[in-house]
C-alpha positions as CSV (number, residue, x, y, z in Angstrom):
1,X,-28.5,-3.9,-37.0
2,X,-25.7,-3.9,-39.0
3,X,-22.1,-3.5,-39.1
4,X,-19.9,-0.3,-39.4
5,X,-15.9,-0.4,-38.7
6,X,-16.8,-4.2,-37.6
7,X,-19.4,-3.2,-34.8
8,X,-23.2,-3.4,-34.7
9,X,-24.9,0.1,-35.2
10,X,-28.4,0.5,-35.1
11,X,-30.9,2.2,-37.9
12,X,-31.6,4.5,-35.5
13,X,-27.3,5.8,-35.0
14,X,-26.8,5.2,-39.1
15,X,-29.7,7.9,-39.8
16,X,-28.3,10.2,-37.2
17,X,-24.8,10.0,-38.4
18,X,-25.9,10.1,-42.1
19,X,-27.7,13.8,-41.6
20,X,-25.6,15.3,-39.4
21,X,-22.2,14.0,-40.4
22,X,-21.9,13.2,-43.7
23,X,-21.9,17.3,-44.9
24,X,-19.4,18.1,-42.3
25,X,-15.5,18.1,-44.0
26,X,-13.6,19.9,-40.3
27,X,-12.9,17.6,-37.4
28,X,-13.4,20.4,-35.3
29,X,-16.9,21.0,-36.5
30,X,-17.6,17.6,-36.5
31,X,-16.4,16.4,-32.9
32,X,-18.6,19.7,-31.9
33,X,-21.1,18.2,-33.0
34,X,-20.6,15.2,-31.4
35,X,-19.9,16.7,-27.6
36,X,-22.9,19.0,-28.3
37,X,-25.4,16.7,-28.5
38,X,-24.1,13.8,-26.8
39,X,-21.3,14.5,-24.4
40,X,-18.2,13.1,-26.4
41,X,-14.7,14.6,-25.9
42,X,-12.8,13.9,-29.2
43,X,-15.4,11.5,-30.6
44,X,-13.4,11.7,-33.8
45,X,-9.8,10.9,-33.2
46,X,-8.2,12.3,-36.6
47,X,-9.4,13.3,-39.8
48,X,-9.2,9.7,-40.9
49,X,-11.6,8.4,-38.5
50,X,-13.8,11.4,-40.0
51,X,-13.6,10.6,-43.5
52,X,-13.4,6.8,-43.4
53,X,-16.9,6.8,-41.5
54,X,-18.5,9.3,-43.8
55,X,-17.5,6.6,-46.6
56,X,-18.8,3.5,-45.1
57,X,-22.0,5.6,-44.6
58,X,-21.9,6.1,-48.0
59,X,-22.2,2.8,-48.7
60,X,-24.6,-0.2,-47.7
61,X,-22.7,-1.2,-44.4
62,X,-22.7,-5.2,-44.7
63,X,-23.7,-7.4,-41.8
64,X,-20.3,-9.5,-40.9
65,X,-20.0,-12.2,-38.2
66,X,-18.0,-10.9,-35.1
67,X,-15.1,-12.7,-34.1
68,X,-14.7,-14.6,-31.0
69,X,-12.4,-12.9,-28.6
70,X,-12.6,-15.6,-26.1
71,X,-8.9,-16.8,-26.1
72,X,-8.2,-13.0,-25.0
73,X,-10.1,-13.3,-22.4
74,X,-12.6,-11.4,-23.6
75,X,-16.3,-12.2,-22.2
76,X,-18.7,-9.1,-22.9
77,X,-20.7,-8.5,-20.0
78,X,-24.0,-9.1,-21.4
79,X,-27.0,-5.6,-20.9
80,X,-28.9,-7.3,-17.9
81,X,-26.1,-7.8,-15.8
82,X,-24.2,-4.8,-16.3
83,X,-27.7,-3.1,-15.1
84,X,-27.8,-5.2,-12.1
85,X,-24.5,-4.3,-11.1
86,X,-25.1,-0.3,-11.6
87,X,-28.3,-0.9,-9.5
88,X,-26.7,-2.9,-7.1
89,X,-24.0,-0.5,-6.4
90,X,-26.9,2.3,-6.3
91,X,-28.5,0.6,-3.4
92,X,-25.4,1.4,-1.5
93,X,-26.3,5.0,-2.1
94,X,-23.1,5.3,-4.5
95,X,-23.3,8.6,-6.5
96,X,-20.4,8.9,-8.6
97,X,-19.1,12.6,-10.6
98,X,-16.7,10.3,-12.6
99,X,-17.1,6.7,-13.9
100,X,-14.0,5.1,-15.4
101,X,-13.5,1.3,-17.0
102,X,-10.5,0.7,-17.6
103,X,-11.0,-1.6,-20.2
104,X,-14.8,-0.9,-21.9
105,X,-15.2,-3.5,-24.8
106,X,-18.9,-2.7,-26.4
107,X,-19.8,0.1,-23.5
108,X,-22.6,-1.6,-21.4
109,X,-21.2,-0.8,-18.3
110,X,-20.9,2.3,-18.9
111,X,-24.4,2.7,-20.4
112,X,-25.5,1.0,-17.2
113,X,-24.0,3.8,-15.1
114,X,-26.0,6.8,-17.4
115,X,-29.0,5.0,-17.0
116,X,-28.5,4.3,-13.0
117,X,-26.6,7.6,-11.7
118,X,-28.0,11.2,-12.5
119,X,-25.0,12.7,-11.3
120,X,-22.1,11.5,-13.2
121,X,-19.9,14.8,-14.9
122,X,-17.3,12.7,-16.8
123,X,-17.0,8.9,-18.3
124,X,-14.1,7.7,-19.3
125,X,-13.9,4.7,-21.4
126,X,-10.2,3.2,-22.4
127,X,-10.6,0.0,-25.2
128,X,-7.4,-1.4,-27.3
129,X,-9.7,-3.1,-30.1
130,X,-11.1,-0.7,-32.5
131,X,-14.1,-2.2,-33.1
132,X,-15.6,-2.2,-29.8
133,X,-14.9,1.4,-29.2
134,X,-16.9,2.1,-32.2
135,X,-19.3,0.1,-30.7
136,X,-19.6,2.1,-27.3
137,X,-19.9,5.4,-29.3
138,X,-22.6,4.0,-31.0
139,X,-24.3,2.6,-28.2
140,X,-24.0,5.9,-26.2
141,X,-25.3,7.7,-29.5
142,X,-28.2,5.3,-29.7
143,X,-29.0,5.4,-25.6
144,X,-29.2,9.5,-26.3
145,X,-31.2,9.3,-29.0
146,X,-33.9,7.1,-27.4
147,X,-33.0,8.7,-24.1
148,X,-32.9,12.6,-25.0
149,X,-33.6,14.0,-21.5
150,X,-31.2,11.9,-19.8
151,X,-28.0,13.7,-18.5
152,X,-24.8,14.1,-20.7
153,X,-21.5,13.7,-19.2
154,X,-18.3,14.4,-20.8
155,X,-17.9,11.5,-22.3
156,X,-14.6,10.3,-23.7
157,X,-13.9,6.5,-25.3
158,X,-10.1,6.4,-25.7
159,X,-8.2,4.0,-28.2
160,X,-5.6,2.8,-26.2
161,X,-4.4,-0.1,-24.2
162,X,-5.2,-0.1,-20.3
163,X,-1.0,-0.7,-19.5
164,X,-0.2,2.3,-21.9
165,X,-2.6,4.8,-20.8
166,X,-1.8,7.1,-18.0
167,X,-4.7,6.9,-15.2
168,X,-2.8,9.1,-13.4
169,X,-3.8,12.1,-15.4
170,X,-7.3,11.3,-14.7
171,X,-6.6,11.2,-10.5
172,X,-4.8,14.7,-11.1
173,X,-7.3,16.2,-12.8
174,X,-10.3,15.2,-10.9
175,X,-9.2,13.8,-7.5
176,X,-11.6,15.7,-5.2
177,X,-14.4,14.2,-7.0
178,X,-16.2,10.9,-6.6
179,X,-15.1,8.0,-8.9
180,X,-16.8,4.9,-9.7
181,X,-14.4,2.6,-11.6
182,X,-16.2,-0.7,-12.8
183,X,-15.8,-3.1,-15.3
184,X,-15.0,-6.5,-16.5
185,X,-10.9,-6.8,-17.0
186,X,-9.9,-9.7,-19.2
187,X,-10.0,-12.8,-17.7
188,X,-6.7,-14.4,-19.2
189,X,-3.1,-14.3,-17.8
190,X,-0.5,-12.7,-19.3
191,X,1.6,-16.2,-20.2
192,X,-1.8,-17.1,-22.5
193,X,-1.9,-13.4,-23.9
194,X,1.8,-13.7,-24.7
195,X,1.5,-16.7,-26.3
196,X,-1.0,-15.3,-28.3
197,X,1.3,-12.1,-29.6
198,X,-1.4,-10.0,-28.0
199,X,0.3,-6.3,-27.8
200,X,-2.4,-5.8,-24.6
201,X,0.4,-6.4,-22.0
202,X,1.7,-5.2,-19.3
203,X,5.5,-4.4,-19.8
204,X,7.9,-7.2,-18.6
205,X,7.7,-7.2,-14.8
206,X,7.8,-9.2,-11.6
207,X,5.1,-7.1,-10.3
208,X,4.6,-9.6,-7.4
209,X,8.2,-9.5,-6.5
210,X,8.8,-13.1,-6.8
211,X,12.3,-14.5,-5.7
212,X,14.7,-16.8,-7.9
213,X,12.8,-20.4,-9.0
214,X,8.9,-19.0,-7.3
215,X,9.2,-16.2,-10.7
216,X,10.3,-19.1,-13.3
217,X,8.3,-22.1,-12.3
218,X,4.9,-20.1,-12.5
219,X,3.7,-17.7,-9.8
220,X,5.4,-15.3,-12.0
221,X,2.4,-15.7,-14.3
222,X,-0.7,-13.5,-13.4
223,X,-4.3,-12.9,-14.3
224,X,-4.3,-9.8,-16.7
225,X,-7.7,-8.5,-13.8
226,X,-5.4,-9.3,-11.4
227,X,-2.9,-6.7,-12.3
228,X,-5.5,-4.0,-13.6
229,X,-7.2,-4.1,-10.3
230,X,-4.5,-3.4,-8.2
231,X,-3.0,-0.8,-10.9
232,X,-7.1,0.7,-10.1
233,X,-6.4,0.6,-6.6
234,X,-2.7,2.0,-6.6
235,X,-3.6,4.9,-8.9
236,X,-7.0,5.9,-6.8
237,X,-6.7,4.9,-3.3
238,X,-6.7,8.1,-1.9
239,X,-9.5,9.6,-3.8
240,X,-13.1,9.1,-2.9
241,X,-14.8,6.7,-4.3
242,X,-15.5,3.1,-5.1
243,X,-14.4,-0.1,-7.5
244,X,-16.2,-2.6,-8.7
245,X,-14.9,-5.1,-11.4
246,X,-16.0,-8.5,-12.5
247,X,-13.1,-10.9,-11.9
248,X,-12.5,-14.5,-11.4
249,X,-12.5,-15.9,-7.5
250,X,-8.8,-16.1,-7.4
251,X,-7.9,-12.7,-8.4
252,X,-9.9,-11.4,-5.4
253,X,-8.0,-13.7,-2.8
254,X,-5.0,-12.3,-4.0
255,X,-5.6,-9.4,-4.0
256,X,-7.2,-9.5,0.2
257,X,-3.8,-11.7,0.3
258,X,-1.4,-9.0,-0.7
259,X,-3.9,-6.4,1.3
260,X,-1.6,-7.4,4.6
261,X,1.5,-6.5,3.2
262,X,0.6,-3.2,1.0
263,X,-2.2,-2.0,3.0
264,X,-3.8,-0.6,0.7
265,X,-6.5,2.8,1.9
266,X,-9.6,0.1,1.1
267,X,-12.1,-1.2,3.0
268,X,-15.6,-2.7,2.6
269,X,-13.9,-5.1,0.6
270,X,-16.8,-7.6,-0.6
271,X,-17.4,-10.4,-3.0
272,X,-20.6,-11.4,-5.1
273,X,-20.4,-14.6,-6.4
274,X,-21.6,-15.2,-10.0
275,X,-22.8,-17.5,-12.2
276,X,-20.5,-17.8,-15.4
277,X,-21.8,-20.3,-16.8
278,X,-25.5,-18.2,-17.3
279,X,-23.8,-15.1,-17.8
280,X,-21.1,-15.5,-20.2
281,X,-20.6,-19.6,-21.0
282,X,-17.7,-20.4,-19.1
283,X,-16.7,-23.0,-16.6
284,X,-14.6,-20.1,-14.5
285,X,-15.3,-19.5,-10.7
286,X,-16.2,-15.8,-10.9
287,X,-17.4,-12.5,-9.0
288,X,-18.0,-9.2,-8.5
289,X,-15.4,-7.7,-6.3
290,X,-16.3,-4.2,-4.4
291,X,-14.3,-2.2,-2.2
292,X,-14.5,2.1,-1.1
293,X,-11.6,3.7,-1.5
294,X,-10.1,6.6,0.6
295,X,-10.9,4.6,3.8
296,X,-9.0,3.3,6.3
297,X,-7.5,-0.2,5.2
298,X,-9.0,-3.5,6.0
299,X,-8.0,-7.2,5.4
300,X,-11.1,-9.1,5.6
301,X,-13.7,-9.9,2.7
302,X,-17.2,-10.6,3.1
303,X,-18.8,-13.0,0.2
304,X,-22.3,-13.1,-0.9
305,X,-24.4,-14.5,-3.7
306,X,-24.8,-11.6,-6.6
307,X,-28.8,-12.8,-7.0
308,X,-29.5,-13.3,-3.2
309,X,-26.9,-11.2,-1.1
310,X,-29.4,-10.9,1.9
311,X,-26.7,-12.6,4.5
312,X,-22.7,-13.0,4.3
313,X,-22.0,-16.6,3.4
314,X,-18.6,-16.1,4.7
315,X,-15.8,-13.9,5.5
316,X,-12.2,-14.6,4.7
317,X,-8.9,-12.8,5.1
318,X,-7.0,-12.0,7.7
319,X,-6.8,-12.5,11.3
320,X,-3.6,-11.0,13.0
321,X,-1.0,-12.5,10.8
322,X,-2.7,-15.8,9.2
323,X,-4.9,-16.2,6.2
324,X,-7.7,-17.9,6.2
325,X,-10.7,-18.7,4.4
326,X,-13.7,-18.9,6.8
327,X,-13.2,-16.9,9.9
328,X,-16.3,-18.9,12.0
329,X,-14.3,-22.2,11.0
330,X,-10.8,-21.1,12.0
331,X,-11.3,-19.9,15.6
332,X,-12.1,-23.7,16.6
333,X,-8.7,-25.1,15.1
334,X,-6.3,-22.0,15.2
335,X,-4.3,-23.7,17.9
336,X,-2.4,-26.1,15.4
337,X,-1.7,-23.0,13.0
338,X,1.8,-22.8,13.0
339,X,4.8,-23.9,11.2
340,X,5.1,-27.9,10.6
341,X,8.4,-29.7,12.1
342,X,9.0,-31.0,8.9
343,X,9.1,-30.1,5.3
344,X,6.6,-30.5,3.1
345,X,8.1,-31.2,-0.7
346,X,6.5,-31.2,-4.4
347,X,7.1,-34.3,-6.4
348,X,9.1,-34.5,-9.3
349,X,8.6,-32.3,-12.2
350,X,10.3,-33.4,-15.7
351,X,7.9,-31.7,-18.2
352,X,8.5,-34.9,-20.3
353,X,5.9,-37.6,-19.5
354,X,5.6,-39.3,-22.7
355,X,9.2,-40.2,-22.6
356,X,10.1,-40.1,-19.0
357,X,6.9,-42.0,-17.5
358,X,6.1,-45.8,-18.7
359,X,4.2,-48.7,-18.2
360,X,5.8,-52.0,-17.5
361,X,4.4,-54.6,-19.7
362,X,5.4,-58.2,-19.7
363,X,8.7,-57.3,-18.9
364,X,9.2,-54.3,-21.2
365,X,8.5,-50.6,-20.5
366,X,6.2,-48.9,-22.9
367,X,6.1,-44.9,-23.1
368,X,3.8,-42.4,-24.0
369,X,5.2,-43.3,-27.9
370,X,3.8,-46.5,-27.1
371,X,7.1,-47.4,-27.6
372,X,8.6,-51.2,-26.6
373,X,11.8,-50.5,-24.8
374,X,14.2,-52.5,-22.5
375,X,16.2,-50.1,-20.0
376,X,18.1,-50.9,-16.8
377,X,16.3,-51.0,-13.7
378,X,18.3,-49.2,-11.8
379,X,17.1,-46.0,-12.5
380,X,13.6,-46.6,-13.2
381,X,11.3,-46.5,-10.0
382,X,7.6,-46.6,-9.1
383,X,5.1,-43.6,-9.7
384,X,2.0,-42.0,-8.2
385,X,0.1,-39.3,-9.5
386,X,-2.6,-37.0,-7.7
387,X,-5.4,-39.5,-9.3
388,X,-3.5,-42.5,-7.2
389,X,-3.8,-41.0,-3.5
390,X,-7.5,-42.1,-3.0
391,X,-6.8,-44.7,-0.5
392,X,-5.1,-44.7,3.3
393,X,-2.0,-46.8,2.6
394,X,-0.4,-47.3,-1.1
395,X,1.3,-50.6,-1.9
396,X,0.8,-51.3,-5.6
397,X,2.1,-48.9,-8.4
398,X,0.7,-48.6,-12.2
399,X,3.4,-46.3,-13.6
400,X,7.6,-46.2,-13.6
401,X,9.6,-43.1,-14.1
402,X,12.9,-42.5,-14.6
403,X,14.5,-40.4,-12.3
404,X,17.9,-39.2,-14.2
405,X,19.3,-37.2,-11.3
406,X,19.4,-37.5,-7.0
407,X,19.8,-34.0,-6.5
408,X,19.0,-30.8,-9.2
409,X,21.6,-29.8,-11.0
410,X,24.0,-33.2,-10.5
411,X,25.5,-34.1,-13.9
412,X,24.0,-36.2,-15.7
413,X,27.2,-37.9,-17.6
414,X,27.4,-41.1,-15.7
415,X,24.0,-42.3,-17.1
416,X,25.9,-42.7,-20.4
417,X,29.0,-45.0,-18.7
418,X,26.9,-47.1,-15.6
419,X,23.7,-47.8,-17.8
420,X,23.9,-47.3,-21.2
421,X,20.5,-48.6,-22.5
422,X,19.1,-46.0,-20.6
423,X,21.5,-43.3,-22.0
424,X,20.8,-44.6,-25.9
425,X,16.9,-44.5,-25.0
426,X,17.2,-41.1,-23.4
427,X,19.3,-39.8,-26.2
428,X,17.5,-41.0,-29.0
429,X,14.6,-38.7,-28.0
430,X,16.7,-35.9,-27.2
431,X,14.3,-33.7,-29.2
432,X,11.7,-34.0,-26.9
433,X,13.7,-33.1,-24.0
434,X,15.0,-29.9,-25.8
435,X,11.5,-28.9,-26.6
436,X,10.7,-28.4,-23.1
437,X,10.0,-24.4,-22.8
438,X,10.1,-24.0,-19.5
439,X,13.1,-21.7,-18.3
440,X,14.2,-24.1,-15.2
441,X,15.8,-26.4,-17.7
442,X,18.0,-23.6,-19.5
443,X,21.7,-24.3,-19.1
444,X,21.2,-27.4,-17.1
445,X,22.9,-31.0,-18.0
446,X,21.1,-33.4,-20.3
447,X,17.5,-34.5,-19.0
448,X,17.3,-33.1,-15.8
449,X,14.4,-33.0,-13.7
450,X,13.6,-30.5,-10.8
451,X,12.0,-31.4,-7.5
452,X,14.3,-34.1,-6.2
453,X,16.8,-34.6,-3.5
454,X,17.6,-36.6,-0.4
455,X,13.7,-36.8,0.4
456,X,12.4,-38.3,-3.0
457,X,14.7,-41.5,-1.8
458,X,12.7,-41.9,1.8
459,X,11.4,-45.1,1.9
460,X,7.9,-44.0,3.7
461,X,6.0,-41.2,2.6
462,X,3.2,-39.7,3.6
463,X,1.3,-37.6,0.4
464,X,-1.8,-35.6,-0.8
465,X,-2.7,-34.5,-3.9
466,X,-2.5,-30.6,-4.7
467,X,-5.3,-31.0,-6.9
468,X,-8.4,-32.8,-5.1
469,X,-10.2,-31.8,-3.1
470,X,-10.5,-34.5,-0.6
471,X,-8.9,-33.7,2.8
472,X,-7.1,-36.9,2.7
473,X,-3.3,-37.7,3.3
474,X,-1.9,-41.3,2.2
475,X,0.7,-43.4,3.0
476,X,3.0,-44.7,-0.2
477,X,5.0,-47.8,0.9
478,X,8.4,-48.5,-1.3
479,X,8.3,-51.2,-4.2
480,X,10.3,-53.8,-4.8
481,X,13.0,-52.5,-2.3
482,X,12.7,-48.9,-4.0
483,X,11.4,-46.0,-2.8
484,X,8.7,-44.6,-4.6
485,X,8.5,-40.9,-6.8
486,X,5.8,-38.9,-6.8
487,X,4.8,-36.4,-10.0
488,X,4.5,-32.7,-9.1
489,X,1.1,-32.4,-8.9
490,X,1.5,-34.4,-4.9
491,X,3.3,-33.0,-1.7
492,X,4.6,-35.7,0.7
493,X,6.7,-35.9,3.9
494,X,9.9,-38.3,3.6
495,X,10.5,-40.9,6.3
496,X,13.6,-43.5,7.3
497,X,10.9,-45.1,10.3
498,X,7.7,-46.7,9.5
499,X,6.5,-45.5,12.6
500,X,7.0,-42.2,12.4
501,X,5.1,-41.9,8.7
502,X,2.2,-43.7,10.2
503,X,2.4,-41.1,13.5
504,X,2.4,-38.6,11.2
505,X,-0.6,-39.8,8.9
506,X,-3.0,-40.2,12.0
507,X,-2.1,-36.8,12.7
508,X,-2.8,-35.9,9.4
509,X,-6.1,-37.5,8.9
510,X,-7.6,-36.5,12.3
511,X,-11.0,-34.4,12.4
512,X,-9.2,-31.2,13.7
513,X,-6.2,-31.2,10.6
514,X,-9.6,-31.7,8.2
515,X,-11.5,-28.3,10.2
516,X,-8.0,-26.3,10.1
517,X,-7.4,-27.1,6.2
518,X,-10.9,-26.2,5.7
519,X,-10.6,-23.0,7.2
520,X,-7.7,-22.2,5.2
521,X,-8.0,-23.8,2.0
522,X,-10.2,-22.4,-1.0
523,X,-12.7,-24.8,-3.2
524,X,-12.1,-22.5,-6.1
525,X,-8.3,-22.6,-6.5
526,X,-6.2,-24.5,-9.1
527,X,-4.3,-26.0,-6.2
528,X,-6.4,-26.9,-3.1
529,X,-3.3,-27.4,-1.3
530,X,0.5,-25.9,-2.2
531,X,3.5,-26.5,0.5
532,X,2.9,-22.8,2.2
533,X,-0.8,-24.3,3.2
534,X,0.5,-27.6,4.3
535,X,3.7,-26.1,5.9
536,X,1.0,-24.3,8.5
537,X,-0.1,-27.5,10.5
538,X,1.8,-27.5,13.2
539,X,2.5,-31.6,14.5
540,X,4.1,-31.0,17.3
541,X,0.9,-28.9,18.5
542,X,-1.2,-31.7,17.4
543,X,0.3,-34.1,19.5
544,X,-0.1,-32.3,22.2
545,X,-4.1,-32.1,22.5
546,X,-4.5,-35.5,20.6
547,X,-6.8,-38.5,22.3
548,X,-4.2,-40.6,23.2
549,X,-6.4,-43.4,23.3
550,X,-8.0,-42.2,19.9
551,X,-5.2,-42.6,18.4
552,X,-4.3,-46.4,19.7
553,X,-8.0,-47.3,18.1
554,X,-6.9,-46.0,14.9
555,X,-3.5,-47.7,14.7
556,X,-5.2,-50.6,15.9
557,X,-7.4,-50.1,12.8
558,X,-4.6,-49.8,10.4
559,X,-2.6,-52.5,11.8
560,X,-6.0,-55.0,10.8
561,X,-6.4,-53.1,8.0
562,X,-3.0,-53.2,6.4
563,X,-1.6,-56.4,8.5
564,X,1.4,-54.2,10.1
565,X,2.5,-54.8,13.6
566,X,3.0,-51.1,14.9
567,X,2.6,-49.8,18.1
568,X,3.2,-46.7,19.6
569,X,6.8,-47.3,21.3
570,X,8.2,-45.3,19.3
571,X,5.9,-41.6,20.2
572,X,8.2,-40.0,22.4
573,X,11.0,-40.5,19.9
574,X,8.7,-38.9,17.3
575,X,7.5,-36.3,19.8
576,X,11.2,-35.2,20.5
577,X,12.2,-35.3,16.5
578,X,10.0,-32.8,16.0
579,X,10.7,-30.6,19.1
580,X,13.5,-28.0,18.4
581,X,16.7,-28.2,20.4
582,X,17.8,-26.0,23.3
583,X,21.3,-26.2,22.1
584,X,20.5,-25.0,18.7
585,X,18.4,-25.0,15.6
586,X,16.7,-28.7,15.0
587,X,17.2,-30.5,12.0
588,X,14.4,-31.0,9.9
589,X,13.5,-34.1,8.0
590,X,14.0,-33.2,4.4
């Protein structure tokens, strides 16, 4: 195996090209030869490619190392996995006329389809990385040289960005034929590719139609494979055929989620979990996404093991207008699926931990730069992170945070006059604040933070980590007469009354709530819990079905364990606070 144009080429292909192309000078004749022998349309894009190949073949090809393109989300599908995917599709009695791979890489899926499906009439492969275009072409030549009697469809391997190619032309010219869209789009986000200065990006767009703050604080970031998959569905949804793409699990979840709103003409949506570590040597939760095109819209997804798919593990998707992760588990808890009477909030976001987060050592504060500093205590609060939320009740803190604002956008000039030590410290690190990349800080007052409001200063909080997979809520108590803050990986409810916080804690930690959350969350999500998920817990409905005697036993345990002396005397007030008032909309807790 040697290299030509940075692509592997077998001696068999090398010999063929030397024997058949070396004496050809016309691109038309060269392309006709490649079409007659292998079905390629426009094997050479231009005369320069033909001449360059001939010159390269005339010298001894060098063996060069292959570049690592993993940072671009480029995990090439091995031949064995590609063959297994094609075989599994064949067991579904799929028999495509057209095969399309929108990001074909080295062409292993195209080759797998040529082996499995005998009725293919046209093949389209799109690839931005030119060495892979040549690799695919060489691999196809090698396949047909070894299998000369195999069916030879028209084959177009096109050097183009998937985002620049007009797939609608394929649809218009072939919409009466059955299509199979297959492949492995890049497992990388648009922001990651942007940071690498990649040209293989969609034009600047908010393709999910996020509004305002959501679009600039993270929800505007999306997976490239999700964009490509949605583009394929949107373009070919009315053509008979199937889609089978290897993507991250979150992509499949998002597609099923969006299906409720978009109502694409797809059905039989399935997810086949693969072992990404074994297949690609990466620690990413991924699966084969499958759906049937040109059919009545369905809104659920059956999940299988790719290697043993005899029985569906679970079904997730939409039940009525509710999105759930486990159909069967949800049926036992759907009565508490509603809207939380209190508003869940995220903790403080500052993107400046080396300056804003402090340790207290012997009366001094130590920042992340190991600087020893003295500050006024007024703007310094205790801080908890996701990893701190382990116990049911927290009354000790290990970190501190400087809270510069009481609401988003508040002017910070007051710090200079009221707290000169703090101002001197912060202004001395203005360069660190200025280096924050998020656009949410643009044109905001100096030392601005986000995720702060009246709710941040409630003395009692019930909190949960958004990152950890434990379905456990924690009571956060004030420290030294001041409320404790949480970072932006945490979600919380804030209360003025300890009893209300304890009642909420008991409801949130009850078995019914745990089962409900398990039925609507996804274990492979980047954040198991989000505000959208937590706002679905209807605490008022929980108060109507909870066993009062069991509640009293829980309260007794909390009293004994944490030296409280609480009763259920405020229970009716708690329920009343959550009950909508007839004369108008109830005022929610901050």
